[in-house]
C-alpha positions as CSV (number, residue, x, y, z in Angstrom):
1,M,25.4,-8.7,-40.9
2,S,27.9,-5.9,-41.1
3,T,30.1,-4.8,-38.3
4,D,27.8,-2.0,-37.2
5,Q,24.6,-4.0,-37.3
6,T,22.8,-5.0,-34.2
7,A,20.3,-7.8,-33.5
8,G,17.8,-7.2,-30.8
9,G,19.8,-4.2,-29.6
10,I,23.0,-6.3,-29.3
11,A,26.2,-5.5,-31.3
12,A,26.7,-8.9,-32.9
13,D,30.4,-8.5,-33.9
14,R,31.3,-7.2,-30.4
15,L,29.4,-10.2,-28.8
16,R,31.1,-12.6,-31.2
17,S,34.5,-11.1,-30.3
18,I,33.9,-11.5,-26.6
19,I,32.8,-15.1,-27.0
20,E,35.7,-16.0,-29.2
21,R,38.2,-14.5,-26.7
22,I,36.6,-16.4,-23.9
23,E,36.8,-19.6,-25.9
24,R,40.5,-19.1,-26.6
25,L,41.2,-18.4,-23.0
26,E,39.3,-21.6,-22.0
27,E,41.5,-23.6,-24.4
28,E,44.6,-22.0,-22.8
29,K,43.3,-22.8,-19.4
30,K,42.7,-26.4,-20.4
31,A,46.3,-26.7,-21.7
32,L,47.7,-25.1,-18.5
33,S,45.6,-27.4,-16.3
34,G,47.1,-30.3,-18.2
35,D,50.6,-28.9,-17.7
36,I,50.0,-28.5,-13.9
37,S,48.7,-32.1,-13.7
38,D,51.9,-33.2,-15.4
39,I,54.0,-31.4,-12.9
40,F,52.1,-32.9,-10.0
41,A,52.6,-36.3,-11.5
42,E,56.3,-35.6,-11.7
43,A,56.4,-34.4,-8.1
44,K,54.5,-37.6,-7.0
45,S,56.9,-39.8,-8.9
46,A,59.8,-38.0,-7.2
47,G,58.3,-39.0,-3.8
48,F,56.7,-35.7,-2.8
49,D,53.3,-35.6,-1.1
50,I,50.9,-33.8,-3.4
51,K,48.5,-32.8,-0.7
52,V,51.3,-31.0,1.2
53,I,52.5,-29.3,-2.0
54,K,48.9,-28.1,-2.7
55,R,48.7,-26.8,0.8
56,I,52.0,-24.9,0.5
57,I,50.9,-23.4,-2.8
58,K,47.6,-22.2,-1.1
59,E,49.5,-20.8,1.8
60,R,52.0,-18.9,-0.4
61,K,49.0,-17.0,-1.8
62,L,48.1,-15.7,1.7
63,E,49.5,-12.9,3.7
64,P,51.8,-14.0,6.5
65,S,49.3,-12.8,9.1
66,E,46.5,-15.0,7.5
67,V,48.8,-18.0,7.6
68,E,49.6,-17.4,11.3
69,E,45.9,-16.9,12.1
70,Q,45.0,-20.2,10.4
71,E,47.9,-22.1,12.1
72,T,46.8,-20.7,15.5
73,L,43.2,-21.8,14.9
74,L,44.3,-25.2,13.7
75,D,46.3,-25.6,16.9
76,I,43.4,-24.5,19.0
77,Y,41.0,-26.9,17.3
78,R,43.5,-29.8,17.6
79,R,43.9,-29.2,21.3
80,A,40.1,-29.0,21.7
81,L,39.8,-32.4,20.1
82,G,42.7,-33.8,22.1
83,M,44.9,-34.3,19.2
C-alpha cells in the first residue's frame, strides 16, 4: 500500500503513524510510572508516609480555594461524625 492509498476510506499510513505514536507514548508512560514507583520506595525507606505524600501531590494540583473548600468540608464532616 502506498502512502496515499486508503483502505475502506481510511488513510492507512496516517492511522499507522497515530498508532505507533500512541505505542511509543505508552512505553514512555510505563517507564515514567516505574520511575515514580522507585521514588515512592525511596521516600518510604527514608521514613516518609506515602499516603500523605500522595495527598500533598494531589492538593498541589488544585487551586488554593479548592483546597480550602475541601478542608472546610472535611472539618464539617468530622464534626458531624464526632471525630
